[in-house]
ROZASE-246415 format. One record per residue: x, y, z of N, C-alpha, C, O in turn. Coordinates in steps of 0.2 Angstrom, whole numbers, padded with zeros to 4 digits, always signed. Atoms other than C-alpha are relative to their C-alpha. Layout:
# ROZASE-246415
XYZXYZXYZXYZ...
***
This chain:
# ROZASE-246415
+0004-0006+0001+0000+0000+0000+0004+0006-0001+0008+0007+0004-0004-0005+0000+0009+0015-0005-0001+0007+0003+0003+0011+0004+0003-0006-0003-0003+0027+0003+0004+0001+0007+0006+0006+0010-0005-0002-0007+0008+0024+0019+0005+0003-0001+0006+0007+0002-0008-0004+0004+0024+0029+0009-0002+0008+0001+0000+0012+0004+0003-0007+0000+0014+0045+0005-0001+0004+0006+0001+0010+0007+0000-0003-0007+0008+0048+0023+0007+0003+0002+0008+0009+0005-0005-0002-0004+0025+0047+0029+0003+0004-0004+0008+0006+0000-0003-0005+0005+0032+0059+0014-0005+0007+0003-0002+0012+0004+0003-0006-0003+0018+0072+0021+0003+0001+0007+0003+0007+0008-0001+0001-0006+0023+0069+0038+0007+0004+0001+0008+0009+0004-0007-0004+0001+0041+0074+0034+0000+0006-0002+0004+0010+0000+0000-0008+0003+0036+0090+0025-0004+0002+0005-0003+0008+0005+0003-0004-0005+0025+0094+0040+0006+0002+0004+0008+0008+0004-0006+0001-0006+0040+0091+0052+0006+0007-0004+0007+0012-0001-0005-0004+0004+0052+0101+0039-0003+0008+0001-0001+0013+0003+0003-0009-0001+0039+0117+0039+0001+0002+0006+0003+0008+0007+0001-0004-0007+0037+0117+0057+0007+0002+0004+0007+0006+0009-0006-0003-0001+0056+0119+0059+0002+0005-0003+0006+0009-0001-0002-0006+0004+0057+0132+0046-0005+0005+0004-0003+0010+0007+0005-0007-0002+0041+0142+0051-0001-0001+0007-0004+0004+0009+0000-0001-0008+0042+0138+0070-0006+0000+0002-0009+0004+0004+0007+0001-0002+0025+0130+0073+0002-0006+0004+0007-0009+0002-0001+0007-0003+0022+0115+0086-0005-0004-0001-0005-0010+0001+0004+0006+0001+0006+0107+0080-0003+0002-0006-0003+0008-0007+0005+0000+0005-0004+0104+0064-0008-0001+0001-0011-0006+0002+0006+0002-0002-0022+0108+0066-0004-0002-0007-0010-0004-0006+0003+0002+0007-0027+0104+0048+0004-0001-0007+0009+0003-0009-0003+0002+0007-0020+0098+0031-0005+0000-0006-0011-0004-0005+0005+0000+0005-0028+0101+0015+0003-0003-0006+0008+0001-0008-0003+0002+0005-0023+0091+0001-0004+0000-0007-0010+0001-0007+0005-0001+0006-0028+0092-0018+0004-0006-0004+0009-0007-0007-0001+0008+0004-0028+0074-0027-0003+0002-0006-0009+0004-0006+0004+0003+0006-0031+0070-0045-0001-0004+0000+0002-0008+0004+0002+0004+0000-0041+0058-0050+0005-0006-0005+0004-0012-0005-0007+0003+0004-0024+0052-0062+0005-0002+0005+0009-0006+0003-0005+0000-0005-0014+0051-0047+0003-0005+0003+0008-0005+0006-0001+0007-0004-0015+0033-0042-0002-0001+0007-0001-0007+0010+0001+0001-0007-0020+0037-0024-0006-0002+0001-0011+0001-0002+0006+0002-0001-0033+0028-0016-0001+0004+0006+0003+0005+0010+0000-0003-0006-0041+0040-0004-0001-0002+0005+0001+0001+0010+0003+0002-0005-0049+0031+0008+0007-0005+0004+0007-0006+0010-0007+0002-0002-0031+0022+0010+0002+0003+0004+0004+0002+0009-0003-0006-0001-0024+0038+0012-0001+0002+0006+0003+0004+0010+0002-0002-0005-0035+0043+0025+0001-0005+0007+0002-0003+0013-0002+0003-0005-0033+0030+0035+0007-0002+0002+0008-0004+0007-0006+0001-0001-0013+0029+0033+0001+0007+0004+0006+0008+0007-0003-0006-0003-0014+0046+0039+0000+0000+0007+0004+0002+0011-0001-0001-0007-0021+0045+0055+0004-0007+0004+0004-0007+0010-0006+0006-0002-0008+0028+0058+0005+0004+0000+0007+0006+0006-0007-0004+0002+0007+0039+0053+0000+0006+0005+0005+0008+0007-0002-0007-0006+0003+0055+0064-0001-0003+0007+0001+0001+0010+0001+0003-0006-0001+0046+0079+0007+0002+0004+0013+0001+0001-0007-0003-0004+0012+0054+0092+0004+0005-0003+0009+0007+0000-0004-0006+0004+0017+0068+0080-0003+0007+0001-0008+0008+0005+0001-0007+0001+0015+0086+0077-0008+0001-0002-0012+0006-0001+0006-0001+0004+0000+0082+0067-0005-0006+0003-0010-0008-0001+0004+0005-0001-0009+0069+0078-0006+0001+0000-0010-0002-0003+0008-0002+0002-0025+0077+0079-0004+0005-0005-0009+0007-0005+0001-0004+0007-0024+0086+0062-0007-0004-0003-0008-0010-0004+0005+0002+0005-0040+0085+0051+0004+0000-0006+0009+0004-0008-0003+0001+0008-0037+0078+0033-0005+0003-0004-0010+0000-0004+0005-0002+0005-0046+0088+0021+0002-0002-0008+0008+0000-0009-0002+0003+0005-0045+0081+0003-0005+0004-0005-0011+0005-0004+0002-0003+0006-0048+0091-0012+0000-0003-0007+0005-0001-0010-0003+0003+0006-0051+0081-0028-0002+0004-0005-0007+0007-0006+0001-0004+0007-0048+0090-0044-0003-0004-0007-0005-0010-0006+0002+0003+0006-0053+0086-0061+0007-0003-0004+0012-0001-0003-0004+0002+0006-0043+0078-0076+0000+0002-0006-0004-0001-0010-0001-0005+0006-0039+0089-0091+0003-0002-0003+0009-0004-0001-0006+0001+0004-0031+0085-0107-0001+0004-0006-0006+0005-0009+0000-0003+0007-0027+0093-0123+0001-0004-0006+0006-0007-0008+0000+0004+0006-0033+0085-0139+0004+0003-0006+0003+0008-0008-0005-0002+0005-0019+0086-0152-0005+0001-0007-0005+0006-0009+0003+0001+0006-0031+0082-0167-0006+0008-0002-0007+0012-0007+0004-0006+0003-0045+0097-0164+0003+0006+0005+0001+0012+0005-0003-0005-0004-0034+0107-0151-0004+0003+0004-0004+0009+0005+0004-0002-0007-0047+0108-0136+0003-0002+0006+0008-0005+0006-0002+0002-0008-0045+0107-0119-0006-0003+0003-0011+0000+0003+0005+0004-0003-0055+0093-0112+0000-0004+0006+0005-0007+0007+0000+0004-0006-0061+0085-0097+0000-0007-0002-0003-0009-0007+0001+0009+0000-0058+0066-0094-0001-0003+0005+0000+0001+0011+0002+0004-0006-0063+0054-0082+0006-0006+0002+0008-0007+0007-0007+0004-0002-0047+0042-0083+0005+0000-0007+0004+0001-0013-0006+0002+0006-0032+0039-0094-0003-0003-0005-0007-0007-0004+0002+0003+0006-0034+0035-0111-0007+0000-0002-0009-0005-0006+0007-0003+0003-0052+0042-0114+0001+0001-0006+0007+0003-0007+0000-0004+0005-0056+0047-0130-0002+0007+0001-0007+0008+0005+0004-0007+0000-0059+0065-0134-0007+0001+0000-0010-0002-0004+0008-0002+0001-0077+0071-0130-0003+0003-0005-0009+0002-0006+0002-0003+0004-0077+0082-0144+0000-0003-0006-0005-0004-0009-0003+0004+0005-0068+0072-0157+0002-0007-0002+0004-0009-0007-0002+0006+0000-0065+0056-0153+0005-0003-0001+0005-0009-0003-0006+0001+0001-0048+0055-0155+0002-0003+0007-0001-0002+0012-0002+0003-0005-0037+0046-0143+0006+0002+0002+0010+0000+0006-0007-0004+0000-0021+0059-0146-0001+0005+0005-0002+0011+0003+0000-0004-0005-0023+0067-0128+0005+0000+0003+0008-0005+0004-0007-0002-0005-0009+0075-0117-0003+0002+0006-0006+0008+0006+0003-0001-0006-0014+0075-0100+0003+0007+0003+0009+0007+0003-0002-0006-0002-0013+0093-0093-0002+0001+0008+0000+0006+0011+0001-0001-0007-0020+0090-0075-0004-0006+0003-0008-0010+0000+0003+0006-0003-0026+0077-0064+0005-0005+0002+0002-0010+0004-0005+0004-0003-0010+0069-0058+0003+0002+0006+0008-0001+0008-0004-0002-0005-0006+0080-0045-0003-0002+0008-0008-0002+0010+0002+0001-0007-0005+0076-0026+0005+0005+0003+0011+0005+0004-0005-0006-0003+0000+0091-0017-0003+0004+0007-0009+0004+0008+0005-0003-0005-0003+0099+0000-0001+0007-0001+0004+0010-0004+0003-0006+0002-0013+0115-0002+0000+0003+0004+0004+0009+0002-0001-0004-0003-0014+0122+0013+0000-0003+0009-0002-0008+0011-0001+0003-0006-0010+0120+0032-0002+0006+0005-0002+0012+0005+0003-0004-0007-0018+0126+0048+0003-0003+0007+0002-0009+0010-0005+0002-0005-0005+0127+0062-0001+0003+0007-0006+0007+0008+0001-0003-0006-0003+0132+0080+0008+0001+0001+0011+0004+0006
***
């Protein structure tokens, strides 16, 4: 389950930021996750609770903002929304799409003490 490793990386970033910005506790973490990121959101939530026990983020609320996946269609030149990788262009039916968004997994916002 790579979500545990992701949670450990998030905790590492929180610790780095706590040292750099001089805060003691994290109250809320807002993540932005795209549908093409390969992250199982429920597993991530579980992993976050496990990994943050006994840390500066132990009681932190985890908020997840799910983004849309978009792509640029080479034949018709349109920016389109897609549900998954390798979808056809909803405008022209082509499969020559270049993903432009939806792969992200980033810490969008922190609320700290």
